[in-house]
C-alpha positions in Angstrom: 7.8 10.3 24.4 10.3 7.4 24.6 12.3 9.5 22.0 15.5 9.0 24.2 17.8 6.0 25.2 16.7 3.8 28.1 19.3 2.1 30.2 19.1 -1.5 31.4 16.6 -1.6 34.3 17.3 -2.9 37.8 13.6 -3.9 38.2 12.5 -6.1 35.3 8.8 -6.3 34.6 7.3 -9.7 34.1 6.4 -9.6 30.4 5.1 -13.2 30.7 2.0 -11.9 32.4 1.1 -9.9 29.3 1.2 -12.9 27.2 -1.0 -15.5 28.8 -4.1 -16.6 27.1 -3.3 -14.8 23.9 -3.6 -16.4 20.5 -0.3 -17.4 19.0 -1.3 -16.9 15.4 -3.5 -14.0 14.4 -6.7 -14.8 12.6 -7.4 -13.2 9.2 -10.1 -11.0 10.7 -7.5 -9.2 12.7 -6.4 -7.3 9.6 -7.8 -4.2 8.0 -6.8 -4.4 4.3 -7.8 -2.1 1.5 -6.6 -2.4 -2.1 -3.6 -4.5 -1.0 -2.6 -2.1 1.8 -2.5 -3.4 5.3 -3.9 -0.3 7.0 -4.1 -1.6 10.6 -3.6 -4.7 12.6 -6.4 -5.1 15.0 -5.3 -8.2 17.0 -3.2 -8.9 20.0 -1.2 -12.1 19.0 2.4 -12.6 19.8 3.0 -14.2 16.4 1.6 -12.7 13.3 1.4 -13.9 9.7 0.5 -11.2 7.2 -1.9 -12.6 4.5 -0.5 -13.3 1.1 -1.6 -10.6 -1.4 -0.8 -7.7 0.8 1.5 -5.4 -1.2 2.1 -2.7 1.3 2.3 -2.4 5.1 0.7 1.0 5.7 1.7 3.9 8.0 1.2 3.0 11.6 -0.2 -0.5 10.8 1.4 -2.2 13.8 2.1 0.9 15.8 2.4 0.2 19.5 1.6 -3.5 19.2 3.4 -4.2 22.5 2.7 -7.9 22.6 4.0 -8.7 19.1 7.1 -10.9 19.3 7.6 -12.1 15.7 6.0 -11.5 12.3 6.0 -13.2 8.9 5.9 -10.8 5.9 4.9 -12.4 2.6 6.9 -12.0 -0.6 4.0 -9.9 -2.0 4.9 -6.9 0.2 7.0 -4.2 -1.6 6.9 -1.4 0.9 6.9 -0.8 4.7 5.3 2.5 5.6 6.2 5.2 8.1 6.0 4.1 11.8 4.7 0.7 10.6 6.3 -1.2 13.6 7.1 1.7 15.8 6.8 1.0 19.5 6.6 -2.8 19.0 8.7 -3.2 22.1 8.5 -7.0 22.3 9.4 -7.6 18.7 12.4 -10.0 18.7 12.6 -11.1 15.0 11.4 -10.1 11.6 12.3 -11.3 8.1 11.9 -8.6 5.5 11.4 -10.3 2.1 13.5 -9.5 -1.0 10.4 -8.0 -2.6 10.6 -4.9 -0.3 12.1 -1.8 -1.9 11.4 0.9 0.7 11.4 1.2 4.4 9.6 4.4 5.8 10.5 6.9 8.5 10.3 5.6 12.0 9.5 2.1 10.7 11.1 0.2 13.5 11.7 2.9 16.0 11.6 1.8 19.6 11.6 -1.9 18.7 13.9 -2.2 21.7 14.2 -6.1 21.8 15.0 -6.5 18.2 18.6 -7.9 18.0 19.3 -8.3 14.3 17.8 -7.4 11.0 18.8 -7.9 7.3 17.7 -5.2 4.8 16.8 -6.6 1.4 19.0 -5.9 -1.6 16.3 -3.9 -3.5 16.1 -1.3 -0.8 17.7 2.0 -1.9 17.1 4.2 1.1 16.7 4.0 4.9 14.2 6.5 6.3 14.6 9.0 9.2 14.5 7.3 12.6 14.0 4.0 10.9 15.8 2.0 13.7 16.2 4.7 16.3 16.1 3.5 19.9 16.5 -0.2 19.0 18.5 -0.7 22.1 19.1 -4.4 21.6 20.1 -4.2 17.9 23.6 -5.7 17.6 24.0 -6.2 13.9 22.4 -4.9 10.7 23.3 -5.6 7.1 23.0 -2.6 4.7 23.0 -3.8 1.1 25.1 -2.3 -1.7 22.0 -0.7 -3.3 21.4 1.8 -0.5 22.3 5.3 -1.5 20.9 7.3 1.4 20.5 6.9 5.2 18.1 9.3 6.9 18.4 11.6 9.9 18.6 9.7 13.2 18.3 6.3 11.4 20.4 4.4 14.1 20.2 7.0 17.0 20.5 5.3 20.4 21.2 1.8 19.0 23.5 1.5 22.0 24.2 -2.3 21.5 25.4 -1.8 17.9 29.0 -2.7 17.9 29.9 -2.3 14.2 28.2 -1.4 10.9 29.4 -1.5 7.4 28.2 1.3 5.1 28.5 0.3 1.5 30.2 2.5 -1.1 26.9 3.1 -2.8 25.8 5.4 0.1 26.3 9.1 -0.9 24.2 10.7 1.8 24.0 10.2 5.6 21.7 12.4 7.7 22.3 14.3 10.9 22.3 12.5 14.3 22.5 9.2 12.5 24.7 7.3 15.0 24.1 9.6 18.0 24.4 7.6 21.3 25.6 4.4 19.7 27.8 3.8 22.7 29.0 0.3 21.8 30.1 1.3 18.3 33.9 0.7 18.0 34.5 1.3 14.3 32.8 2.4 11.2 33.7 2.8 7.6 32.7 6.1 5.9 32.3 5.6 2.1 34.4 7.8 -0.2 31.3 9.3 -1.8 30.2 11.1 1.4 30.8 14.9 1.2 29.4 15.9 4.7 29.6 14.5 8.2 26.4 16.0 9.6 25.6 17.6 13.0 26.0 15.1 15.9 26.5 12.2 13.4 28.7 10.3 15.8 28.1 12.3 19.0 28.4 10.2 22.2 29.8 7.1 20.4 31.9 6.5 23.5 33.6 3.3 22.3 34.7 4.6 18.9 38.4 4.2 18.9 39.3 5.1 15.3 37.8 6.6 12.2 39.0 7.6 8.8 37.5 10.7 7.1 37.8 10.3 3.3 39.1 13.1 1.0 35.5 13.5 -0.4 34.4 15.2 2.8 34.1 19.0 2.7 32.2 19.7 5.9 32.1 18.4 9.4 29.0 19.5 11.4 28.4 20.7 14.9 29.2 18.1 17.6 30.0 15.5 14.9 32.3 13.6 17.2 31.5 15.2 20.5 31.7 12.8 23.4 33.8 10.3 21.5 36.3 10.1 24.4 37.9 6.9 23.3 38.9 8.6 20.0 42.6 9.5 20.8 43.4 11.0 17.4 41.8 12.1 14.2 43.1 13.4 10.9 41.2 16.1 9.0 41.8 15.9 5.2 42.8 18.9 3.2 39.3 18.8 1.4 37.5 20.0 4.5 36.2 23.6 4.1 33.9 23.8 7.2 34.1 22.6 10.7 31.2 23.1 13.2 31.1 24.0 16.8 32.5 21.3 19.3 33.1 19.0 16.4 35.7 17.0 18.4 36.2 15.9 22.0 38.6 18.1 23.9 41.0 15.1 24.7 41.4 14.2 21.0 44.7 14.9 19.3 43.8 16.5 15.9 46.0 16.5 12.8 44.5 19.3 10.8 45.5 19.2 7.1 42.7 21.6 6.1 42.9 25.4 5.9 40.1 25.7 8.5 41.1 27.0 11.9 39.7 25.0 14.8 38.8 27.4 17.6 40.5 26.9 20.9 38.5 25.2 23.6 38.0 26.7 27.0 36.1 25.3 30.0 33.0 27.5 29.5 31.5 28.6 26.2 29.5 31.7 27.1 27.6 34.1 24.9 25.4 37.0 26.1 25.0 35.5 29.6 24.2 32.0 28.4 26.4 29.1 29.2 26.2 27.3 25.9 28.5 24.4 26.8 30.8 23.3 29.5 34.0 21.8 28.0 36.2 21.1 31.0 36.9 17.9 32.9 36.4 19.0 36.5 34.1 16.9 38.7 32.7 19.9 40.5 33.0 23.1 38.3 32.0 26.5 39.6 29.6 28.3 37.2 30.5 32.1 37.0 28.0 34.5 38.7 27.7 36.3 35.4 25.7 33.5 33.9 21.9 34.1 33.7 21.0 31.0 31.6 22.2 27.5 31.3 21.6 26.5 27.6 20.3 23.4 26.0 22.7 20.5 26.3 25.2 22.6 28.3 26.5 19.8 30.5 25.2 16.8 28.4 27.4 13.8 28.7 29.8 15.3 31.3 30.7 11.9 32.7 33.1 13.2 35.3 30.6 15.6 36.8 29.7 14.6 40.4 28.4 17.8 41.9 27.6 21.4 40.8 26.5 24.6 42.3 24.3 26.8 40.2 24.5 30.6 41.1 21.3 32.5 42.0 21.9 34.6 38.9 20.6 31.7 36.8 16.9 32.1 35.8 16.6 29.3 33.2 18.0 25.8 32.7 17.7 24.5 29.2 16.5 21.2 27.7 18.9 18.3 28.2 21.1 20.6 30.2 22.4 17.8 32.5 21.4 14.8 30.3 23.5 11.7 30.8 25.7 13.1 33.6 25.9 9.6 35.0 28.2 10.5 38.0 26.1 13.4 39.2 25.0 12.7 42.8 23.8 16.0 44.0 22.7 19.4 42.6 21.1 22.5 44.1 18.7 24.3 41.9 18.4 28.0 42.8 15.0 29.6 43.7 15.1 31.7 40.6 14.2 28.7 38.4 10.5 28.5 37.5 10.4 25.4 35.3 12.3 22.0 34.9 12.5 21.6 31.2 12.5 18.6 28.8 15.1 15.9 29.8 17.0 18.3 32.0 18.2 15.4 34.2 17.6 12.5 31.9 19.7 9.5 32.8 21.4 11.1 35.8 21.6 7.6 37.0 23.6 8.3 40.2 21.4 11.2 41.4 19.7 10.0 44.7 17.7 13.1 45.8 16.8 16.5 44.5 14.8 19.4 45.9 12.8 21.4 43.3 12.5 25.2 44.2 9.2 26.5 45.3 8.9 28.8 42.3 8.7 25.9 39.8 5.3 25.5 38.1 6.0 22.8 35.5 8.1 19.6 35.1 8.8 18.9 31.5 8.8 15.6 29.5 11.5 13.1 30.6 12.8 15.6 33.1 14.0 12.9 35.5 13.6 9.8 33.2 16.1 7.0 34.0 17.3 8.5 37.3 17.5 4.9 38.5 18.8 5.7 42.0 16.5 8.6 42.8 14.9 7.8 46.2 13.4 11.1 47.1 12.1 14.2 45.4 9.8 17.0 46.6 7.5 18.5 44.1 6.5 22.1 45.1 2.9 23.1 45.6 2.9 25.5 42.6 3.5 22.8 40.0 0.5 22.5 37.7 1.8 20.1 35.0 4.0 17.0 34.9 5.2 16.1 31.4 5.3 12.8 29.5 7.8 10.2 30.9 8.8 12.7 33.6 9.8 10.1 36.1 10.0 7.1 33.8 12.1 4.3 35.2 12.9 6.0 38.4 13.1 2.5 39.8 14.2 3.3 43.3 11.6 6.0 44.0 9.2 4.5 46.8 6.8 7.4 47.0 5.9 10.7 45.5 3.4 13.4 46.4 1.6 15.1 43.5 0.5 18.6 44.5 -3.2 19.5 44.4 -2.6 22.1 41.7 -1.5 19.6 39.1 -4.1 19.3 36.3 -2.1 17.5 33.7 0.1 14.3 34.0 1.6 13.2 30.7 1.7 9.7 29.2 4.2 7.4 30.8 5.0 9.8 33.6 5.6 7.0 36.1 6.2 4.2 33.7 8.6 1.6 35.2 8.6 3.1 38.7 8.7 -0.4 40.1 9.4 0.6 43.7 6.5 3.0 43.9 4.1 1.8 46.6 1.5 4.6 46.8 0.5 7.7 44.9 -2.4 10.1 45.1 -3.9 11.5 42.0 -5.2 15.1 42.5 -8.8 16.1 41.9 -7.9 18.3 38.9 -6.9 15.4 36.7 -9.4 14.5 34.0 -7.7 11.7 32.3 -5.1 9.1 33.2 -2.9 9.0 30.1 -1.4 6.1 28.2 1.1 4.0 30.3 1.1 6.5 33.2 1.6 3.8 35.8 2.7 1.0 33.5 4.9 -1.6 35.4 4.5 0.0 38.8 4.6 -3.5 40.2 4.9 -2.5 43.9 1.8 -0.2 43.8 -0.8 -1.7 46.1 -3.6 0.8 45.9 -4.6 3.9 44.1 -7.7 6.2 44.3 -9.0 7.6 41.0 -10.6 11.0 41.7 -14.2 11.9 40.5 -12.7 14.4 38.0 -11.3 11.6 35.8 -13.4 10.7 32.7 -10.9 8.6 30.7 -8.5 5.9 31.6 -6.2 5.5 28.7 -4.7 2.3 27.3 -2.1 0.5 29.4 -2.5 3.1 32.2 -2.0 0.5 35.0 -0.6 -2.5 33.0 1.5 -4.9 35.0 0.7 -3.2 38.4 0.8 -6.8 39.7 0.5 -5.9 43.4 -2.6 -3.7 43.0 -5.2 -5.3 45.1 -8.0 -2.8 45.0 -9.1 0.1 42.8 -12.2 2.3 42.8 -13.4 3.5 39.4 -15.6 6.5 39.9 -18.9 7.2 38.1 -17.3 10.0 36.2 -15.3 7.5 34.0 -16.8 6.9 30.6 -13.9 5.1 28.8 -11.3 2.5 29.7 -8.6 1.8 27.2 -6.9 -1.3 25.8 -4.9 -3.3 28.5 -5.6 -0.5 31.1 -5.4 -3.0 34.0 -4.0 -6.0 32.1 -1.5 -7.9 34.2 -2.8 -6.6 37.5 -3.2 -10.1 38.6 -3.8 -9.3 42.3 -7.1 -7.7 41.4 -9.7 -10.4 42.1 -12.7 -8.3 41.3 -13.3 -4.9 39.7 -16.5 -2.8 39.9 -17.1 -1.0 36.7 -19.7 1.7 36.8 -22.5 1.9 34.3 -21.2 5.3 33.2 -18.4 3.4 31.3 -19.5 3.1 27.7 -16.2 2.0 26.2 -14.0 -0.9 27.4 -10.9 -1.7 25.3 -9.3 -5.0 24.4 -7.8 -6.9 27.3 -8.7 -4.0 29.6 -8.7 -6.2 32.8 -6.8 -9.3 34.1 -7.9 -12.5 32.6 -9.1 -14.1 35.9 -10.6 -10.9 37.5 -14.3 -10.9 38.2 -15.9 -7.8 36.5 -18.9 -6.4 38.3 -21.2 -3.8 36.7 -22.6 -1.3 39.2 
């Protein structure tokens, strides 16, 4: 799930290798069209021209078209469906014609190279997650006709410096600008009545904001992590203020009748550390704590080291997410699982030892730990979640225990220093993008238990010189070995009944055995 922010990578993958020998303009046969709806794009071109007469770009029509760079949408199109261009990670430019009146949920989510976009004047709403994780998006024009902006619409658009929200907007969802770290200023229209949960959370560059008198409620963590926000004035109209709505260093002028609770270093309830609110670089967690809750230390930028007491039996999702100065941590033996995004973007973390009692590593658990050079996975671990070690760019090797029977998609995506890895016998499928961009990987042995090699499983493993595909394999997905340009020949067993588009390097010799 690349449903979180990715930092700039120290190891850049050569995208040019994915583009050679591809058509520059997609032929008409590449489109599945039914009653004016473009249901699916079947091609692999970098530049696409949608045929005239198409009135709607359907849900998921271009989903995960990773080679798509630019697209021409004709004036006949009036709607762009849910997830229409989601995961088009190479898409750099797109012109949305004035005929378009609606943009669906997740429409451009994870279009991480898209730098600018202009929304047509006839659009009245922006869907949920519409531009989430568009990391290169610097500017966007929202027309005066827009009345609502959905949940998470611009979440993790971390290059977005400013945005003008027109006065026509009366509704803005939760998490809308979460993680927009470059955002310095924003205008909240007078018609807005609620600033939702985490709406501006982690907008680290936000220096000033005006809350209009129309606002009656400020949600949980609405401005949490906005450490550049030196002061804020709460209007008398506000009747409700959520937990951790403001950063602890912000001077608050409260004109409302709502009492803002005092902030202590630890927010504890029933043995659970809900949130650390202090500024110490090495806080001591009280021995009374039995659980570290979700997001407890999220975005604690000063945190360099921490000792977790043996009383702790559970560490929540995102618990240490974006603790970018954290260099070391000792996990007690009482912990049995590393949950979702627990150490996501702990970019200074160099090594970590997982206790022997741990049996599972959750999705994105160590994603974007760019300096991680060593990690020991204990023998009891049976599952490694999606994107678990994504972009651990300094990790040279990792041993996967024999008990592991499940490795999620993208688990080692972008681990560009990884030279070798052994896949255990219990694995039955190599999921999508598992080893995508592992450009230092020279060899890998696929066990006889594997039956399916998913799309882009080994894409851009450009140093891979040899690979053995066992007779157990029946399916090889799109671009599975594309860009593995050191592979001169590949033996494909007769058991393989499906081979996807661009499954192998262009120049590789394919031998059926």
